Structures are given as structure tokens and as C-alpha cells.
C-alpha positions in Angstrom: 141.2 163.1 108.8 144.2 162.4 110.8 143.4 162.9 115.1 146.2 165.1 116.3 146.8 163.8 119.5 147.1 159.9 118.5 149.3 161.6 115.6 151.2 162.7 118.4 151.0 159.4 120.5 151.9 157.1 118.0 154.5 159.2 116.4 157.1 161.9 118.5 155.8 161.0 121.7 156.4 156.9 120.5 159.9 157.6 119.0 161.1 159.6 122.8 159.8 157.2 124.8 160.8 154.1 122.2 164.5 154.6 121.2 165.7 151.3 119.6 161.7 149.6 119.3 161.3 152.8 117.0 163.0 151.9 114.3 161.3 148.2 114.4 157.8 150.1 114.4 158.6 152.0 111.2 158.9 149.2 109.0 156.5 147.6 110.4 152.9 147.4 108.2 150.8 149.9 108.6 147.6 148.2 110.2 150.0 147.0 112.7 152.0 150.1 114.0 148.5 151.1 115.6 147.6 148.3 118.1 151.4 146.9 118.4 152.6 151.1 118.6 149.6 151.5 121.6 150.3 148.4 123.6 154.1 149.2 124.1 152.9 152.6 125.1 150.7 151.4 127.5 153.3 149.2 128.7 155.6 151.7 128.9 153.5 153.5 131.7 153.0 150.1 133.6 156.4 149.9 133.5 157.1 153.1 134.4 154.4 153.2 137.1 156.2 149.2 138.5 159.2 151.0 138.3 159.3 153.8 140.5 161.2 153.0 143.5 160.7 156.7 145.6 157.1 155.2 145.6 155.9 152.5 147.9 155.6 149.0 146.4 152.2 148.8 147.9 150.7 152.5 146.1 153.2 151.2 143.0 150.9 148.1 143.3 147.6 149.9 143.5 148.1 152.2 140.3 149.0 149.3 138.2 146.3 147.0 138.3 144.5 150.6 138.3 145.6 151.1 134.8 144.8 147.5 133.4 141.4 148.4 135.0 141.2 151.3 132.7 143.1 149.4 129.8 139.9 146.8 130.1 137.7 149.3 130.0 137.1 150.3 134.2 137.3 154.4 133.5 138.7 156.1 136.7 139.8 160.0 135.6 140.9 160.3 139.8 143.8 157.7 139.3 145.5 158.9 136.1 145.4 162.0 138.2 147.4 160.5 140.4 149.5 158.5 138.3 150.6 161.6 135.9 151.2 163.9 139.7 152.3 161.2 142.0 154.9 159.3 139.2 155.2 161.6 136.9 156.8 164.1 139.5 159.3 161.5 139.6 160.7 161.2 136.2 163.9 162.3 135.9 163.4 161.6 132.4 160.7 163.9 131.0 159.5 162.3 128.7 158.1 159.6 130.3 156.7 162.5 132.7 154.6 163.2 129.4 153.8 159.1 128.4 151.9 159.3 132.4 150.6 162.8 132.2 149.1 161.5 128.0 147.6 158.2 129.7 143.8 159.7 129.0 144.4 160.0 125.3 145.7 156.9 125.0 142.5 155.2 126.3 140.6 157.4 124.4 142.5 156.1 121.2 142.1 152.2 122.9 138.8 152.5 122.7 138.6 153.9 118.8 140.3 151.1 118.1 138.5 147.7 116.1 137.2 145.3 118.3 139.8 142.9 117.6 143.0 144.9 117.6 141.6 146.5 120.8 141.0 143.2 122.6 144.2 142.1 121.5 146.1 145.1 123.5 144.7 144.6 126.5 145.2 141.3 126.4 149.0 141.8 126.0 149.0 145.1 128.8 147.1 142.8 131.1 149.6 140.1 130.4 152.6 142.2 130.7 151.4 143.7 134.1 150.7 140.6 135.6 154.7 140.3 134.8 155.0 143.6 137.1 152.6 142.2 139.7 155.3 139.4 139.7 158.6 141.2 140.3 156.1 143.9 143.2 154.8 140.5 145.1 158.0 138.5 144.6 161.0 140.8 145.4 161.5 143.3 148.0 161.1 146.6 148.3 164.6 148.3 146.2 166.5 150.2 149.6 165.3 147.1 151.5 169.6 146.0 151.2 167.8 142.1 150.7 168.2 140.2 147.9 165.4 137.6 146.9 166.5 135.2 144.0 163.5 132.8 141.9 164.0 129.4 143.7 163.3 127.0 139.9 163.9 127.7 136.2 160.2 127.1 135.2 159.5 130.2 137.7 162.4 132.4 135.1 160.6 130.6 132.3 156.9 131.5 132.5 158.5 135.4 134.6 160.0 135.4 130.7 156.7 134.3 129.1 154.8 137.3 130.9 157.1 140.5 129.8 157.9 139.1 126.7 156.8 135.4 125.3 153.4 136.7 125.5 154.5 140.0 122.4 155.7 137.2 120.7 152.5 136.1 121.0 150.4 139.1 120.1 152.8 139.9 117.2 152.3 136.9 115.8 148.4 137.7 116.1 148.9 140.7 114.7 150.3 139.5 111.5 148.2 137.0 111.5 145.6 139.5 111.3 146.3 142.4 109.6 149.0 140.5 107.0 147.0 137.7 106.2 149.3 134.6 104.6 152.4 135.9 106.1 153.8 133.1 107.8 154.7 129.5 106.2 153.7 126.8 108.0 151.4 125.0 111.1 150.2 128.4 112.6 150.3 126.2 116.2 153.8 126.4 115.4 154.6 129.3 114.2 153.1 130.7 117.3 155.1 128.8 120.0 158.6 129.9 117.7 156.8 133.6 118.4 156.3 132.7 121.9 160.0 131.6 122.5 161.3 134.4 120.7 159.8 136.7 123.0 161.7 134.7 125.5 165.4 134.6 123.9 165.2 138.6 123.7 164.1 138.7 127.3 166.7 136.3 128.6 168.8 137.9 126.9 167.8 141.4 129.5 167.8 139.2 132.0 171.4 137.7 131.8 172.9 141.6 130.5 171.1 143.8 133.0 172.1 140.8 136.5 174.7 143.1 137.7 172.1 146.0 138.0 169.2 144.0 139.2 170.9 142.1 142.4 171.1 146.5 143.7 167.9 146.5 143.9 167.3 143.3 144.8 166.1 141.5 142.9 168.3 137.3 141.5 166.6 136.6 137.9 169.5 133.8 138.1 167.3 130.5 140.1 169.1 129.8 143.5 168.3 125.7 143.0 171.2 126.7 139.6 173.1 129.0 142.2 173.2 126.1 144.0 175.3 123.7 142.0 177.9 126.1 141.7 178.3 126.2 145.4 177.2 130.6 144.6 174.6 132.5 146.3 172.3 135.4 145.7 175.2 137.6 147.7 177.8 136.4 146.2 176.8 137.8 142.7 177.5 141.2 144.4 181.4 140.4 144.5 183.8 141.5 141.9 185.4 137.8 142.1 181.9 136.3 140.8 182.0 137.0 137.6 184.6 134.3 137.1 182.9 132.1 139.1 179.8 132.5 137.8 180.4 131.5 133.9 179.7 128.0 134.0 175.6 129.5 135.0 176.0 132.1 132.6 177.1 129.6 130.1 173.8 127.6 131.5 172.4 130.2 130.9 173.0 131.0 127.9 173.0 128.1 125.6 169.1 127.6 127.2 168.5 131.1 125.1 170.0 130.4 122.0 167.6 127.0 122.4 165.3 129.6 122.1 167.0 132.1 119.3 166.8 129.1 116.8 163.4 129.3 116.8 163.1 132.9 116.3 165.6 132.4 114.0 162.8 129.4 111.6 160.1 132.5 113.0 161.6 134.8 110.9 162.5 132.5 108.6 159.3 131.5 107.9 158.1 134.9 106.7 158.0 135.0 102.3 160.8 136.8 101.3 158.7 139.2 99.8 157.3 140.3 103.5 160.6 142.5 103.7 158.8 145.0 106.8 158.1 142.5 108.3 161.0 140.5 108.1 163.0 143.0 108.9 161.1 143.5 112.2 161.8 140.1 113.1 165.6 139.9 111.2 166.8 143.1 113.6 165.8 142.4 117.4 167.4 138.8 116.7 170.8 140.1 115.8 170.9 142.3 117.9 169.9 140.0 120.9 173.4 137.4 119.8 175.6 140.3 119.1 174.6 141.0 123.1 174.9 137.5 124.2 178.3 137.2 122.3 179.5 140.6 124.2 177.9 138.5 127.9 179.9 135.4 127.3 183.3 137.7 126.3 182.7 139.6 129.8 184.7 138.8 132.2 183.0 141.5 134.3 180.0 140.6 133.3 177.8 140.9 136.8 179.8 144.3 136.9 176.9 147.1 136.6 179.8 149.5 135.3 181.0 147.0 132.8 177.4 145.9 131.5 177.9 144.1 127.9 175.9 146.5 125.9 175.4 146.4 122.0 176.4 150.2 120.2 174.0 152.6 118.5 177.3 152.5 115.7 176.9 148.5 115.6 173.1 148.7 115.5 172.9 151.2 112.8 175.6 148.9 111.8 173.3 146.0 111.4 170.6 147.5 109.7 172.6 148.4 106.9 173.5 145.4 106.8 170.8 143.2 107.1 168.5 145.4 104.0 170.4 143.8 101.7 170.1 139.9 102.5 166.7 140.8 103.8 165.2 138.4 101.2 167.9 135.4 100.9 167.2 132.2 103.4 170.7 130.7 102.5 172.1 134.5 103.6 170.9 135.2 107.0 170.5 131.9 108.1 173.9 131.8 107.3 174.6 135.3 108.8 172.7 133.7 112.0 174.2 130.9 112.7 177.8 132.5 112.1 176.6 134.5 115.5 175.5 131.5 117.3 178.2 129.5 116.4 181.0 132.2 117.2 179.0 132.2 120.6 179.0 128.2 121.4 182.3 129.0 120.6 183.4 131.0 123.7 181.2 128.4 126.1 183.0 125.4 124.8 186.5 127.2 125.1 
């Protein structure tokens, strides 16, 4: 008999807090949906705790680490109550509040999963929360008026692994576990491509959200790269800097496209008959490439009021166009390579 609490968590609640990700979730093979959906909910709750700026960073860190410990099997009812009360009360979005109030039920669902799925969810949530912990340790309080930049590109690369590359790794492991034989090719190569897939999406987010992040003191663009172009993190707040910083943007977009090429190969390594898996991979690739195209075409990319965000109608257009093409490697490759070429054309012009 179906568990009503589990059905609500992984149905209406997941849909309410995941937006476009829920579309991807619905096309996944059945066995993958619950562990991936639950991992998303736990990570989303952790992210809400880490990002609630009205709560002091030290308090956020304490609750974040407590949630990680509970995911890993150390219950703490008092801490769950604090999360719902202290963090939940600060949420303008009622769905986020409900999510925080549902953490006890989510942890119960986790305990009922198979051992392999449970350990995989624990691993991914632990790594993701380390990325959130990195943010809280590295950057100042959002209201401090200060900006801190990462130092080297290697720091940014490691960060993109902790907050997204590990998701590609988790997704790949879930696919191997629940859809045996789904991938063609060397498993180590496939796993590496899965990691780079996640990094591609996170690099896109970093570049798209740069203007907004700067205004809460976070500069993910490495200072050594800024130095090469005669820029400082504070310069990036000035309206005229968007044009001056385009060479830096283009260099980072180039690195992101290298990741996307691996994401394309990852997607096409799935057999043509794996329609659901292909679509679940194809949509984020195409949406990410559309976002990069908007970014390199945006002369005001650092202005948070002019964010390069793909419209909902364009998302639906991508979904509609992709379905009849999904089984054709030739047509999919042509579509994605044209998008990449269009982005590179803007970089070279």
C-alpha cells in the first residue's frame, strides 16, 4: 500500500519547490525517481538554511551541519524543530517553509530506502552541504558590505564539483544501479563526463548570477583572472564594467563549453531506446546552452536587473522540439553543436 507521506513529499511538495527540475524528474525511469527526488528535497532544505541571510552565519552553519549529521543517521529532533521554527519563519515562500517542516518525514523516507540508495543519497547530500559550508566559510555576511573573491580557477573548479559535479556523479551511479546497461562505453569515462556535465550547469549558473552574488559579497570569478584583465571585484559592481569584463566572461564561457561538450557525449552515450534518460539529460544541456547564448549576447550581463535567464516559453519550446528528435544521435548532435557554434561566434566577434 502506498505511503501517503512519501507520496506527498515526492509528488506535490517536490513539484512546488523544484520548478523546472520536476519536469526532468517526471521522465526518469521509475526506480530512479525516489532517491533523486529525495536527494533534491534534502539538498534544497540545506540550501535554504545556508542562504537565509536574516539568520547569523554561525547559526546557519550549526543547523546545516546538524542536518548533514541527521542525513547520515544521527537523529536530533530538537534541531529539526529549530530548523522549522528559526529558518521556516523567515521564508517568504510558503513552499520552502513546508519543506523545512517536512524534514522529519523526509528523513523517515530515507531510512526506508534500500541500503545502496540510502548510502548514495547520504553521499550526495554530504558533498553538497560541504559546498554550502564552503560558501559560509569563504564569504562575508551578506550585510557586511564587503566582497570576497575566490583566488584561483582551481578553487572555482573544486566548488563547481561540490555543488553540481557531484550531482552528475550521483546521477550516473543511480543510472547504473537502476537501469543496468544504459550507458555505452567505459564506466570511468562515463562517470567523468557526468561530473563535467554537472560542472557545465554550475558554471552557467555562476556566470548568469554573478551580478546578484556580488551584491551579497560573493565573487566566484577568481581574483587571479580578474587581475589579468585589470579588474577588481568592486569594479564589477559598476554599470560600465559589463563591457570591460566581457573578455573575462568569454574566457570562462569557453571553459564552460568544454564541459558542455562532455555533457553532449554523455547524453549521446545513452542508447536511442532510453528515451526517458535521454530527455532528462538533453533538456538541461539545451537550456544551459540557451542561457550561455543569452549571456554572451548581453552587454549588461553584470546588472542583476538584466539577468540572462531563459524564458519559460523557450523551455517549453525546447521540450517540444526535443521529443521527436530524441532517438537520433545525428540530429541531436547537429542541434547541440549549432548552439555551441553560435556561442563561439559571439565570443570571436
